[in-house]
C-alpha positions in Angstrom: 109.3 -23.5 -106.7 105.7 -23.0 -107.6 104.2 -19.5 -107.8 101.6 -18.5 -105.3 98.0 -18.9 -106.4 96.9 -15.5 -107.8 93.2 -16.0 -107.1 91.6 -13.8 -104.5 90.9 -15.3 -101.1 87.8 -14.6 -98.9 87.5 -15.7 -95.3 84.3 -17.6 -94.7 83.1 -18.8 -91.3 80.3 -21.4 -91.4 78.3 -22.3 -88.3 76.7 -25.6 -88.9 75.7 -29.1 -87.7 76.7 -32.3 -89.5 73.1 -33.6 -89.4 71.7 -30.4 -91.0 70.8 -31.1 -94.6 70.6 -27.4 -95.5 74.2 -27.1 -94.3 75.6 -29.3 -97.0 73.3 -27.8 -99.5 74.4 -24.3 -98.6 78.1 -25.4 -98.8 77.6 -27.0 -102.2 75.9 -23.8 -103.4 78.8 -21.7 -102.0 81.3 -24.0 -103.6 79.6 -23.5 -106.9 79.8 -19.8 -106.5 83.5 -19.9 -105.6 84.3 -22.0 -108.7 82.2 -19.9 -111.0 83.9 -16.7 -109.8 87.4 -18.3 -109.6 87.7 -17.3 -105.9 89.4 -19.2 -103.2 88.0 -19.4 -99.7 89.6 -19.8 -96.3 86.9 -21.9 -94.6 86.4 -22.4 -90.9 83.6 -24.6 -89.6 82.1 -23.7 -86.3 79.9 -25.9 -84.0 76.1 -25.8 -83.6 73.9 -28.6 -82.3 70.4 -28.7 -83.8 69.4 -31.1 -81.0 71.8 -30.6 -78.0 69.6 -32.7 -75.8 69.3 -35.7 -78.2 69.6 -39.0 -76.3 72.6 -41.2 -77.1 70.4 -43.7 -79.0 69.0 -41.0 -81.3 65.5 -40.9 -82.7 63.8 -42.0 -85.9 64.1 -39.0 -88.2 60.5 -38.9 -89.4 59.2 -39.1 -85.8 61.6 -36.4 -84.8 60.5 -34.0 -87.5 56.9 -34.6 -86.7 57.5 -33.8 -83.0 59.8 -30.8 -83.5 58.0 -29.1 -86.4 54.5 -30.7 -86.4 55.1 -31.9 -90.0 52.7 -34.5 -91.4 54.0 -37.7 -93.1 53.2 -36.1 -96.4 55.0 -32.9 -95.6 58.0 -34.8 -94.4 58.2 -36.9 -97.5 57.8 -33.8 -99.7 60.7 -32.2 -98.0 62.8 -35.3 -98.4 62.0 -35.4 -102.1 62.9 -31.8 -102.5 66.2 -32.2 -100.6 67.0 -35.3 -102.6 66.5 -33.4 -105.9 68.4 -30.3 -104.7 71.2 -32.5 -103.6 71.3 -34.3 -106.9 71.5 -31.0 -108.8 74.5 -30.1 -106.7 76.2 -33.4 -107.0 75.4 -34.7 -103.5 73.4 -37.8 -102.6 70.7 -37.8 -99.9 69.7 -41.4 -99.1 66.8 -41.0 -96.8 64.8 -44.0 -95.9 62.4 -45.1 -93.1 65.2 -46.1 -90.9 67.0 -42.7 -91.1 67.8 -41.4 -87.6 68.7 -38.1 -86.0 71.6 -38.5 -83.6 73.6 -36.5 -81.1 76.5 -34.6 -82.7 78.6 -33.4 -79.8 81.3 -35.9 -80.3 81.5 -35.1 -84.0 82.0 -31.4 -83.1 84.8 -32.3 -80.7 86.5 -34.2 -83.4 86.1 -31.3 -85.9 87.5 -28.9 -83.3 90.6 -31.1 -83.0 90.9 -31.5 -86.8 91.1 -27.8 -87.3 94.5 -27.7 -85.6 95.6 -30.6 -87.8 94.6 -28.7 -91.0 92.0 -31.4 -91.9 88.8 -29.9 -90.6 87.2 -29.2 -94.0 87.8 -32.7 -95.4 86.5 -34.2 -92.1 83.4 -32.1 -92.2 82.6 -33.3 -95.8 83.3 -36.9 -94.8 80.8 -36.6 -91.9 78.2 -35.1 -94.2 78.6 -38.0 -96.6 78.7 -40.6 -93.8 75.4 -39.4 -92.3 73.4 -38.4 -95.4 74.7 -40.6 -98.1 75.8 -43.7 -96.2 73.2 -43.5 -93.5 75.8 -44.0 -90.8 75.4 -43.1 -87.1 77.8 -40.1 -86.6 77.5 -40.4 -82.9 79.2 -43.8 -83.0 82.9 -43.6 -82.2 83.9 -46.1 -84.9 82.0 -44.2 -87.5 83.7 -41.0 -86.4 87.1 -42.7 -86.5 86.4 -44.0 -90.0 85.6 -40.5 -91.2 88.7 -39.2 -89.5 90.9 -41.7 -91.3 89.2 -41.0 -94.6 90.0 -37.3 -94.1 93.7 -38.0 -93.6 93.8 -38.0 -89.8 95.4 -40.5 -87.5 92.8 -42.9 -86.3 94.5 -43.6 -82.9 95.0 -39.9 -82.2 91.4 -39.3 -83.1 90.3 -42.0 -80.7 92.4 -40.4 -77.9 90.7 -37.1 -78.6 87.2 -38.5 -78.3 87.9 -40.7 -75.3 89.7 -37.9 -73.4 87.0 -35.3 -73.9 89.7 -32.7 -74.2 87.8 -30.7 -76.8 84.4 -30.8 -75.0 84.9 -27.4 -73.2 86.3 -25.6 -76.2 83.3 -26.8 -78.3 80.9 -25.5 -75.7 82.6 -22.2 -75.6 82.5 -21.8 -79.4 78.8 -22.8 -79.4 78.1 -20.2 -76.8 80.1 -17.6 -78.7 77.9 -18.0 -81.8 74.6 -18.3 -80.1 75.5 -15.3 -78.0 75.8 -13.4 -81.3 72.3 -14.3 -82.3 72.9 -17.4 -84.3 69.8 -19.6 -83.8 69.7 -21.5 -87.1 72.1 -23.0 -89.5 73.8 -22.8 -91.9 75.0 -19.4 -90.9 77.9 -18.0 -93.0 80.0 -15.0 -92.2 81.9 -13.5 -95.1 85.0 -11.5 -94.5 84.1 -11.2 -90.9 81.4 -8.8 -91.8 78.4 -10.2 -93.8 76.1 -12.8 -92.4 73.9 -15.0 -94.6 71.7 -17.6 -92.9 70.1 -20.6 -94.6 71.1 -22.1 -97.9 70.8 -18.9 -100.0 71.9 -20.2 -103.4 74.9 -19.6 -105.6 73.7 -16.3 -106.9 73.4 -14.8 -103.4 76.8 -16.1 -102.4 78.3 -14.7 -105.5 77.0 -11.2 -104.7 78.4 -11.2 -101.2 81.7 -12.6 -102.4 82.0 -9.9 -105.0 81.2 -7.3 -102.3 84.0 -8.6 -100.1 86.5 -8.4 -103.0 85.4 -4.9 -104.0 85.9 -3.7 -100.4 89.3 -5.4 -100.2 90.6 -3.9 -103.4 
């Protein structure tokens, strides 16, 4: 029988969307901090839609950014270049191109909600980030979602039934309302130890500080 892992564990709740580039950046920075400090995390991902009214067909990403934020083509490209470099430094590939699209993520959040009970939410979340940002796949498409589910160790047929039934639609809406009702209006939003909130991708050093604070208080 193996001995229990002696490393300390911190509960971290992450409110995020799978089409939010700063969410995967923030997670990668957090993961770096956890590894540097030799700390384990009990992670829970919570739903947030950047664009809850996004049409089923989605929208060209560059056009969407221009409409939503008023960004010029030059500003949009500069941000893509910055994200690509930040991602590369953290071991994650952003593969933006002129065909990149923003899509509706409600179905993805339903699948993630189901995956939590199966103990596979975290690997599914990472698979969805990779599918969208690295492989440029449409994460509103049911076959893409099923492929991600299967790669995360979930049963493909069971995942299909979840999506087709809509059984997790109401629970996802309730969880979204819970977090927005507590003032979460942007993501990533990370809650450490149920007490400390950090919003945005804050960097490994900032995450290290709050992790150490949690451990000090738990000692």
